[in-house]
C-alpha positions as CSV (number, residue, x, y, z in Angstrom):
1,X,-70.9,-24.0,-21.7
2,X,-67.8,-22.3,-20.2
3,X,-68.2,-24.4,-17.1
4,X,-68.1,-27.7,-19.0
5,X,-64.7,-27.1,-20.7
6,X,-61.2,-26.1,-19.5
7,X,-58.3,-24.9,-21.6
8,X,-54.8,-26.0,-20.6
9,X,-51.5,-24.6,-22.1
10,X,-48.1,-26.3,-21.6
11,X,-45.9,-23.4,-20.4
12,X,-42.8,-25.4,-19.3
13,X,-40.8,-28.2,-20.9
14,X,-41.2,-31.8,-19.8
15,X,-37.4,-32.5,-20.1
16,X,-36.7,-32.8,-16.4
17,X,-40.0,-34.5,-15.5
18,X,-40.6,-38.1,-14.5
19,X,-42.0,-40.6,-17.0
20,X,-45.3,-40.5,-15.2
21,X,-45.5,-36.7,-15.6
22,X,-44.6,-36.9,-19.2
23,X,-47.3,-39.6,-19.8
24,X,-49.8,-37.4,-18.0
25,X,-49.0,-34.4,-20.2
26,X,-49.3,-36.6,-23.3
27,X,-52.6,-37.9,-22.0
28,X,-53.9,-34.4,-21.8
29,X,-53.1,-34.0,-25.5
30,X,-50.2,-31.6,-25.1
31,X,-47.0,-32.1,-27.1
32,X,-44.8,-29.0,-27.4
33,X,-44.3,-26.1,-25.1
34,X,-47.0,-23.5,-25.9
35,X,-49.5,-26.1,-27.2
36,X,-53.1,-25.6,-26.0
37,X,-56.0,-28.0,-25.6
38,X,-59.6,-27.6,-24.6
39,X,-60.9,-30.5,-22.5
40,X,-64.0,-31.5,-20.7
41,X,-64.1,-30.3,-17.1
42,X,-64.4,-33.8,-15.4
43,X,-62.9,-35.1,-12.2
44,X,-60.6,-37.4,-14.2
45,X,-59.2,-34.5,-16.2
46,X,-58.9,-32.3,-13.1
47,X,-56.8,-35.1,-11.4
48,X,-54.4,-35.2,-14.4
49,X,-54.1,-31.4,-14.3
50,X,-53.3,-31.5,-10.6
51,X,-50.4,-33.9,-11.1
52,X,-48.6,-31.5,-13.6
53,X,-50.1,-28.1,-12.5
54,X,-46.5,-26.7,-12.2
55,X,-46.1,-27.1,-16.0
56,X,-49.5,-25.7,-17.1
57,X,-51.4,-22.5,-17.5
58,X,-55.2,-23.0,-17.0
59,X,-58.1,-21.0,-18.4
60,X,-61.7,-21.9,-17.5
């Protein structure tokens, strides 16, 4: 089961980010700095994570 989910945590603020990056963070279900979300490990989710990886902390 651990291979099918991935946990992401927002570790940096989105204040200086572009609108697209803010929308991607929101699409991942993250709101405030420090918020965590467990998501399915799919290519779509991985692509979203890759766009904002500099803001996130990832646990598999």
